[in-house]
C-alpha positions, 0 to 999 in steps of 0.5 A: 162274359167273353173269353177275353173277359175271363182271360183279363180277370184271370191275369189280374188275379194271378198278377195280384197273387204273385205281387202279394207273394213277393210283398210277403217275402220282402216284408219277411226279409226286412223283418229279419234285417231289422231284428239283426240290426241292434246286434250289428249296431252294438258290435260296431259301437263296441268296436268303435269304443275300443278303438277310441280307448286304444287311441286315447291310451296311445295319445297319452303315452305319446304325450308323456314321451313328448313332454321332454321335447321342445314346445314346437315339436310338441305342438306338431305332434299333437296335430299329428295325433289328432289327425291320426285319431280322425283317420281312425274314426273315419275308418270305423265309420266307413266300416260301420256304413259298409256293414249296415249297407250290406245288411240292407241289401 
């Protein structure tokens, strides 16, 4: 075997070792993230559930107040309430998405 053959074999061996080392590190990182994911998801869904309950309560209170108002303003208020609820849910989804993306990185 020539010197260049030994250099090539040594280079292949060292590159393979380094790639294996990096692969093991990345697998460990992914495992840690995967272990934390259920807890993160549970927290986010609990937060979303609380937000929905609060919004439902707020909407119920608003509807009780609006029963004394005219039919047209009552309809407009329902639309506003629905839009507010949608915005709240969208905010929760954005927060959830950001949290998950930060955990994956």
